[in-house]
ROPATOR-201086 format. One line per field, with one value per residue: chain; z, x, y of N, C-alpha, C, O, CB in turn; residue in three letters; residue number from 1. Coordinates in steps of 0.001 Angstrom, whole numbers, padded with zeros to 6 digits. Each point is the difference from the previous one (the first is absolute). Glycine has a CB too. Layout:
N
c: (A | ...)
n_w: (Z | ...)
n_u: (X | ...)
n_v: (Y | ...)
ca_w: (Z | ...)
ca_u: (X | ...)
ca_v: (Y | ...)
c_w: (Z | ...)
c_u: (X | ...)
c_v: (Y | ...)
o_w: (Z | ...)
o_u: (X | ...)
o_v: (Y | ...)
cb_w: (Z | ...)
cb_u: (X | ...)
cb_v: (Y | ...)
r: (ala | ...)
k: (NUM | ...)
//
This chain:
102
c: (A | A | A | A | A | A | A | A | A | A | A | A | A | A | A | A | A | A | A | A | A | A | A | A | A | A | A | A | A | A | A | A | A | A | A | A | A | A | A | A | A | A | A | A | A | A | A | A | A | A | A | A | A | A | A | A | A | A | A | A | A | A | A | A | A | A | A | A | A | A | A | A | A | A | A | A | A | A | A | A | A | A | A | A | A | A | A | A | A | A | A | A | A | A | A | A | A | A | A | A | A | A)
n_w: (-015300 | 000557 | 002656 | -003119 | -000721 | -000851 | 000782 | -002648 | -002723 | 002040 | -001610 | 002522 | 002206 | 000365 | -000218 | 002214 | -000942 | -000083 | 002880 | 001048 | -001525 | 001533 | 002755 | -000348 | -000728 | 002790 | 001781 | -000930 | 000670 | 003095 | 000719 | -001330 | 001922 | 002683 | -000947 | -000599 | 002845 | 001597 | -001428 | 000891 | 003013 | 000360 | -001340 | 001872 | 002065 | -000682 | 003258 | -002567 | -001770 | 002105 | -000358 | -003169 | 000061 | 001844 | -001843 | -002318 | 001645 | 000556 | -003054 | -000716 | 002152 | -001452 | -002771 | 001272 | 001065 | -002725 | -001316 | 002277 | -000473 | -003065 | 000580 | 001868 | -002290 | -002390 | 001312 | 001163 | 000366 | 001651 | 001831 | 000697 | 001016 | 001673 | 001636 | 000784 | 001333 | 001430 | 003235 | 000909 | 003028 | -000727 | -001472 | -002614 | 000258 | 002134 | -002207 | -002008 | 001791 | 000185 | -002994 | -000901 | 002344 | -000195)
n_u: (012944 | -001891 | -000707 | -001168 | 001096 | -003038 | 001556 | -002013 | 000562 | -000951 | -001451 | 000195 | -001561 | -003209 | 000040 | 000968 | 002905 | 000060 | -001079 | 002232 | 002330 | -000937 | 000177 | 002816 | 001266 | -001143 | 001401 | 002913 | -000198 | -000859 | 002752 | 002009 | -000905 | 000525 | 003130 | 000559 | -000920 | 001849 | 002793 | -000519 | -000610 | 002758 | 001457 | -001223 | 002408 | -003191 | -001423 | -001371 | 000807 | -001279 | -002826 | 000201 | 000689 | -002425 | -002141 | 000708 | -000470 | -003059 | -000564 | 000754 | -002064 | -002275 | 000706 | -000057 | -002925 | -001172 | 001195 | -001269 | -002877 | 000206 | 000757 | -002523 | -002019 | 001174 | 000407 | -002767 | 003178 | 000034 | -002321 | 001661 | 002515 | -001297 | -001539 | 002525 | 001847 | -001620 | 000602 | 002001 | 000578 | 002713 | 002293 | -000629 | 000555 | -002395 | -001898 | 001152 | -000735 | -003069 | -000391 | 001086 | -000770 | 003311)
n_v: (000661 | 002666 | -001718 | 000689 | -003150 | -000743 | -002696 | 000850 | 001758 | 002384 | -001982 | -002232 | 002177 | -000593 | 003292 | -002088 | 000084 | 003118 | 000188 | -002024 | 001832 | 002579 | -001673 | -001034 | 002745 | 001286 | -002107 | 000634 | 002982 | -000212 | -001770 | 001861 | 002367 | -001652 | -000287 | 002932 | 000975 | -001954 | 000873 | 003018 | -000608 | -001505 | 002551 | 002570 | 000467 | 001210 | -000859 | 001164 | -002468 | -001899 | 001422 | -000384 | -003076 | -000711 | 001573 | -001936 | -002817 | 000731 | 000725 | -003013 | -001108 | 001574 | -001387 | -002872 | 000269 | 000780 | -002613 | -001849 | 000854 | -000525 | -002933 | -000576 | 000770 | -001973 | -003139 | -001979 | -000078 | 002631 | -001074 | -002529 | 001368 | 002093 | -002237 | -001737 | 002408 | 002412 | -000203 | -003096 | 000867 | -001269 | -000014 | 002232 | -003134 | -000550 | 000907 | -001982 | -002441 | 000781 | 000359 | -002888 | -002141 | 001444)
ca_w: (-000359 | 000817 | 000641 | -000855 | -001169 | -000140 | -000429 | -001043 | -000826 | 000531 | -000627 | 000476 | 001380 | 000294 | 000723 | 001385 | 000196 | -000064 | 001187 | 001188 | -000221 | 000413 | 001460 | 000493 | -000336 | 000905 | 001347 | -000039 | -000040 | 001277 | 000929 | -000420 | 000482 | 001472 | 000288 | -000335 | 000987 | 001252 | -000165 | 000076 | 001332 | 000833 | -000328 | 000139 | 001379 | 000212 | 000550 | -000654 | -001235 | 000376 | 000264 | -001308 | -000731 | 000696 | -000357 | -001406 | 000049 | 000420 | -001098 | -000998 | 000589 | -000147 | -001398 | -000162 | 000606 | -000927 | -001214 | 000536 | 000153 | -001298 | -000439 | 000812 | -000416 | -001433 | -000364 | 001084 | 000591 | 000896 | 001209 | 000788 | 000671 | 001014 | 001078 | 000696 | 000631 | 000554 | 001333 | 000838 | 001082 | 000078 | -001018 | -001369 | -000680 | 000757 | -000597 | -001322 | 000189 | 000379 | -001101 | -001162 | 000492 | -000419)
ca_u: (-001297 | -001010 | -001024 | -001172 | 000037 | -000912 | 000687 | -000878 | -000534 | -001179 | -001268 | -000448 | -000334 | -001432 | 000012 | 000250 | 001434 | 000755 | -000243 | 000735 | 001407 | 000279 | -000028 | 001167 | 001180 | -000146 | 000291 | 001448 | 000642 | -000312 | 000860 | 001362 | 000167 | 000113 | 001309 | 000860 | -000164 | 000460 | 001480 | 000521 | -000190 | 001081 | 001344 | 000206 | 000298 | -000885 | -001192 | -001198 | -000043 | -000405 | -001512 | -000715 | 000146 | -000837 | -001382 | -000226 | -000062 | -001315 | -000926 | 000145 | -000745 | -001391 | -000313 | 000079 | -001210 | -001186 | 000129 | -000244 | -001480 | -000608 | 000292 | -000808 | -001368 | -000139 | 000520 | -000431 | 001151 | 000765 | -000897 | 000109 | 001296 | 000101 | -000865 | 000495 | 001355 | 000193 | -000554 | -000050 | 000927 | 000802 | 001002 | -000551 | 000102 | -000890 | -001353 | 000026 | -000041 | -001310 | -000971 | 000216 | 000278 | 001399)
ca_v: (-000316 | 000701 | -000871 | 000106 | -000942 | -001123 | -001232 | -000465 | 001107 | 000694 | -000329 | -001318 | 000058 | 000497 | 001280 | -000335 | -000317 | 001301 | 000836 | -000621 | 000258 | 001414 | 000056 | -000698 | 000890 | 001210 | -000501 | -000149 | 001304 | 000735 | -000630 | 000423 | 001390 | -000095 | -000334 | 001075 | 001031 | -000447 | -000081 | 001402 | 000504 | -000541 | 000488 | 001476 | 000568 | 001149 | -000444 | 000426 | -000783 | -001371 | 000012 | 000091 | -001276 | -001019 | 000463 | -000455 | -001402 | -000374 | 000322 | -001157 | -001203 | 000248 | -000295 | -001476 | -000543 | 000262 | -000920 | -001320 | -000101 | -000103 | -001312 | -000909 | 000097 | -000265 | -001326 | -000952 | -000748 | 000940 | 000135 | -001228 | -000079 | 001113 | -000281 | -001134 | 000251 | 001279 | 000384 | -001198 | -000166 | -001243 | -000309 | 000123 | -001277 | -000889 | 000225 | -000592 | -001471 | -000295 | 000328 | -000914 | -001393 | -000388)
c_w: (000986 | 000610 | -000783 | -001146 | 000127 | -000501 | -001223 | -000843 | 000552 | -000491 | 000428 | 001455 | 000180 | 000751 | 001446 | 000328 | -000132 | 001182 | 001251 | -000170 | 000454 | 001518 | 000637 | -000208 | 000974 | 001383 | 000240 | 000153 | 001301 | 001078 | -000185 | 000514 | 001561 | 000330 | -000243 | 001067 | 001337 | -000011 | 000152 | 001366 | 000979 | -000279 | 000287 | 001454 | 000329 | 000600 | -000672 | -001268 | 000293 | 000230 | -001341 | -000786 | 000621 | -000257 | -001409 | -000078 | 000429 | -001072 | -001080 | 000542 | -000146 | -001452 | -000238 | 000579 | -000791 | -001208 | 000463 | 000236 | -001284 | -000503 | 000748 | -000516 | -001429 | -000411 | 001194 | 000651 | 000940 | 001288 | 000912 | 000739 | 001027 | 001293 | 000887 | 000821 | 000720 | 001443 | 000881 | 001060 | -000082 | -001217 | -001444 | -000696 | 000755 | -000502 | -001330 | 000122 | 000359 | -001138 | -001174 | 000362 | -000423 | 000963)
c_u: (-001039 | -000984 | -001250 | -000042 | -001025 | 000760 | -000740 | -000455 | -001209 | -001264 | -000521 | -000544 | -001417 | 000185 | 000250 | 001431 | 000814 | -000216 | 000714 | 001531 | 000314 | 000026 | 001222 | 001259 | -000031 | 000413 | 001566 | 000686 | -000225 | 000972 | 001438 | 000236 | 000157 | 001499 | 001004 | -000051 | 000615 | 001592 | 000534 | -000169 | 001031 | 001380 | 000156 | 000306 | -000854 | -001325 | -001346 | -000218 | -000498 | -001539 | -000726 | 000114 | -000929 | -001502 | -000344 | -000074 | -001416 | -001061 | -000006 | -000661 | -001428 | -000443 | -000021 | -001220 | -001260 | 000057 | -000357 | -001474 | -000744 | 000140 | -000871 | -001474 | -000286 | 000506 | -000321 | 001156 | 000779 | -000809 | 000175 | 001271 | 000178 | -000851 | 000530 | 001305 | 000197 | -000625 | -000214 | 001027 | 000825 | 000873 | -000627 | 000140 | -000778 | -001425 | -000145 | -000146 | -001388 | -000956 | 000129 | 000175 | 001414 | 001052)
c_v: (000637 | -000981 | 000083 | -001129 | -001083 | -001177 | -000680 | 001208 | 000614 | -000439 | -001347 | 000015 | 000698 | 001428 | -000287 | -000295 | 001220 | 000848 | -000574 | 000248 | 001411 | 000075 | -000588 | 000836 | 001235 | -000375 | -000142 | 001346 | 000785 | -000623 | 000354 | 001425 | 000005 | -000369 | 001111 | 001119 | -000377 | -000051 | 001439 | 000599 | -000547 | 000626 | 001529 | 000283 | 001224 | -000432 | 000383 | -000788 | -001359 | -000042 | 000061 | -001302 | -001087 | 000301 | -000573 | -001524 | -000431 | 000294 | -001160 | -001245 | 000134 | -000340 | -001542 | -000706 | 000244 | -000915 | -001404 | -000259 | -000075 | -001399 | -001037 | -000014 | -000468 | -001344 | -000956 | -000790 | 000876 | 000157 | -001216 | -000102 | 001015 | -000292 | -001144 | 000343 | 001306 | 000127 | -001295 | 000094 | -001250 | -000088 | 000056 | -001375 | -001097 | 000083 | -000659 | -001530 | -000395 | 000109 | -000997 | -001445 | -000494 | 000540)
o_w: (001215 | -000608 | 000163 | -000610 | 001078 | -000745 | -000666 | 000526 | 000328 | 000776 | -000211 | 000497 | -000705 | 000488 | 000622 | 001030 | 000791 | 000516 | 000844 | 000986 | 000690 | 000580 | 000914 | 000907 | 000512 | 000677 | 001009 | 000808 | 000434 | 000752 | 000969 | 000557 | 000548 | 000854 | 000835 | 000434 | 000640 | 000975 | 000734 | 000487 | 000876 | 000873 | 000136 | 000927 | 001084 | -000712 | 000026 | -000282 | -000709 | -000470 | -000202 | -000600 | -000721 | -000178 | -000230 | -000818 | -000624 | -000187 | -000499 | -000740 | -000268 | -000226 | -000658 | -000612 | -000046 | -000377 | -000651 | -000348 | -000080 | -000486 | -000611 | -000145 | -000353 | -001163 | 001120 | 001188 | 001072 | 001103 | 001214 | 001175 | 001088 | 001139 | 001216 | 001051 | 000867 | 000266 | 000812 | -000253 | -000620 | -000757 | -000263 | -000628 | -000607 | -000172 | -000277 | -000736 | -000562 | -000201 | -000636 | -000864 | -000007 | -000199)
o_u: (000186 | -000320 | -000854 | -001037 | -000221 | 000963 | 000499 | -000161 | -000946 | -000934 | -001176 | -000521 | -000389 | 001081 | 000778 | 000514 | 000925 | 000962 | 000523 | 000703 | 000992 | 000830 | 000578 | 000821 | 001041 | 000728 | 000549 | 000915 | 000863 | 000610 | 000734 | 001059 | 000878 | 000608 | 000875 | 001038 | 000654 | 000649 | 000958 | 000866 | 000474 | 000863 | 001128 | -000475 | 000123 | -000780 | -000965 | -001121 | -000851 | -000683 | -000991 | -000980 | -000704 | -000806 | -001034 | -000774 | -000577 | -000936 | -001047 | -000609 | -000681 | -001046 | -000884 | -000532 | -000886 | -001036 | -000777 | -000516 | -000996 | -000963 | -000499 | -000633 | -001155 | -000140 | 000489 | -000016 | 000416 | 000540 | 000169 | -000027 | 000500 | 000383 | -000191 | 000245 | 000870 | -001063 | -000925 | 001073 | -000422 | 000191 | -001016 | -000942 | -000451 | -000673 | -001010 | -000752 | -000499 | -000863 | -000991 | -000105 | 000295 | 001193)
o_v: (-000056 | -001021 | -000871 | -000262 | -000552 | 000184 | -000907 | 001101 | -000716 | -000200 | -000293 | -000998 | 000931 | 000333 | 000724 | 000436 | 000184 | 000570 | 000728 | 000221 | 000234 | 000700 | 000587 | 000138 | 000413 | 000725 | 000441 | 000158 | 000763 | 000761 | 000192 | 000289 | 000666 | 000645 | 000232 | 000500 | 000823 | 000380 | 000242 | 000727 | 000722 | 000085 | 000473 | -000655 | 000570 | -000631 | -000764 | -000423 | -000537 | -000910 | -000702 | -000442 | -000708 | -000912 | -000628 | -000497 | -000891 | -000777 | -000413 | -000772 | -000990 | -000609 | -000549 | -000926 | -000853 | -000548 | -000698 | -001062 | -000719 | -000593 | -000944 | -001046 | -000241 | -000379 | 000143 | -000321 | -000439 | -000078 | 000117 | -000366 | -000287 | 000270 | -000013 | -000592 | 000086 | -000560 | -000034 | 000548 | -000975 | 000952 | -000643 | -000482 | -000972 | -001016 | -000647 | -000639 | -000975 | -000855 | -000360 | -000870 | -001195 | -000228)
cb_w: (-002264 | -000847 | 002090 | 001117 | -001353 | 000317 | 003111 | 000921 | -002236 | -000531 | -001702 | -002046 | 001301 | -000232 | -002251 | -000984 | -001645 | -002910 | -001830 | -000709 | -002624 | -002675 | -001036 | -001386 | -003070 | -002034 | -001047 | -002261 | -002927 | -001384 | -000860 | -002660 | -002554 | -000586 | -001341 | -002861 | -001805 | -000647 | -002328 | -002868 | -001385 | -000801 | -001918 | -002858 | -001303 | -001202 | 001935 | 001261 | -000251 | 001548 | 002468 | 000532 | 000132 | 002008 | 001643 | -000042 | 001132 | 002534 | 000913 | -000110 | 001887 | 002041 | -000047 | 000710 | 002180 | 001087 | -000454 | 001386 | 002124 | 000019 | 000052 | 002176 | 001929 | 000794 | -002628 | -002416 | -003112 | -003092 | -002553 | -002768 | -003063 | -003090 | -002633 | -002882 | -002620 | -002653 | -001878 | -001617 | 001956 | 002084 | 001990 | 000491 | -000299 | 002157 | 001448 | -000130 | 001297 | 002418 | 001279 | -000264 | -000129 | -002199)
cb_u: (000726 | 000545 | 001831 | 001069 | 002628 | -002884 | 000323 | -000599 | 001855 | 002275 | 001832 | 002226 | 002938 | -002152 | -002355 | -002750 | -001250 | -001127 | -002768 | -002534 | -000927 | -001944 | -002998 | -001942 | -001070 | -002619 | -002838 | -001167 | -001159 | -003210 | -002338 | -001124 | -002287 | -003152 | -001540 | -001358 | -002714 | -002880 | -001072 | -001398 | -002883 | -002158 | -000977 | -001108 | 002235 | 001863 | 002311 | 001391 | 002705 | 002998 | 001269 | 001433 | 003144 | 002613 | 001278 | 001988 | 003061 | 001662 | 001476 | 002800 | 002403 | 001177 | 001953 | 003020 | 001976 | 000953 | 002641 | 002747 | 001219 | 001431 | 002845 | 002166 | 001013 | 000339 | 001427 | -002147 | -000252 | 000517 | -001877 | -001387 | 000404 | -000026 | -001690 | -001292 | -000028 | 001100 | -000264 | -001899 | -001119 | -001965 | 002258 | 001560 | 002705 | 002140 | 000868 | 002213 | 002880 | 001421 | 001106 | 001130 | -002802 | -001933)
cb_v: (-002067 | 003041 | 001183 | 002822 | 000991 | 001319 | 000579 | -003073 | -000354 | 001999 | 001675 | -000004 | -000870 | -002908 | 000351 | -001280 | -002447 | -000626 | -000040 | -002090 | -001849 | 000229 | -000699 | -002325 | -001147 | 000204 | -001695 | -002174 | -000749 | -000302 | -001966 | -001777 | 000223 | -001394 | -002486 | -001088 | -000137 | -001720 | -002323 | -000432 | -000500 | -002203 | -002298 | 001207 | -001390 | 001802 | 000820 | 002682 | 001820 | 000479 | 001908 | 002915 | 001315 | 000604 | 002837 | 002537 | 000783 | 001194 | 002962 | 001694 | 000654 | 002414 | 002784 | 001087 | 001172 | 002971 | 002121 | 001138 | 001951 | 002973 | 001700 | 001491 | 002086 | 002755 | 000870 | 000104 | -000973 | 001367 | 001233 | -000713 | -000615 | 001392 | 000836 | -000873 | -001460 | 001456 | 002129 | -001906 | 002242 | -002131 | -000833 | 003006 | 001674 | 001272 | 002787 | 002550 | 000892 | 001599 | 002829 | 002740 | 000690 | 000217)
r: (met | ser | ser | glu | ala | leu | his | val | ala | arg | glu | lys | leu | ser | arg | lys | thr | leu | asp | met | his | tyr | ala | ile | thr | ser | leu | met | glu | glu | phe | glu | ala | val | asp | trp | tyr | arg | gln | arg | ala | asp | asp | thr | glu | asp | pro | glu | leu | lys | lys | ile | leu | leu | his | asn | ala | arg | glu | glu | leu | glu | his | ala | ala | met | val | leu | glu | trp | met | arg | arg | asn | asp | gly | glu | val | asn | glu | gln | leu | thr | glu | tyr | leu | phe | lys | lys | gly | ser | ile | thr | gly | his | glu | glu | glu | ala | thr | gly | lys)
k: (1 | 2 | 3 | 4 | 5 | 6 | 7 | 8 | 9 | 10 | 11 | 12 | 13 | 14 | 15 | 16 | 17 | 18 | 19 | 20 | 21 | 22 | 23 | 24 | 25 | 26 | 27 | 28 | 29 | 30 | 31 | 32 | 33 | 34 | 35 | 36 | 37 | 38 | 39 | 40 | 41 | 42 | 43 | 44 | 45 | 46 | 47 | 48 | 49 | 50 | 51 | 52 | 53 | 54 | 55 | 56 | 57 | 58 | 59 | 60 | 61 | 62 | 63 | 64 | 65 | 66 | 67 | 68 | 69 | 70 | 71 | 72 | 73 | 74 | 75 | 76 | 77 | 78 | 79 | 80 | 81 | 82 | 83 | 84 | 85 | 86 | 87 | 88 | 89 | 90 | 91 | 92 | 93 | 94 | 95 | 96 | 97 | 98 | 99 | 100 | 101 | 102)
//
């Protein structure tokens, strides 16, 4: 099953939901590509190929960051969660406990 699959009939979805689906799917694919490149870099014995593969992984991270920023700008809930949890010091779960009181 492709990550492109919709779970609801396309005609029932708003343009905003479809666009967010495209962004989420793209983000998943970019991180999957990062994982593939890093695995291959770890496995190769050729130093030049390793450099190329790691370069490619960094490019995919750049693409992921761009999609994530689009999502942040276009979805208030995404913006709220990213603002709350990204770039914080200390314990991640500790921060959640402080933020949610749980």
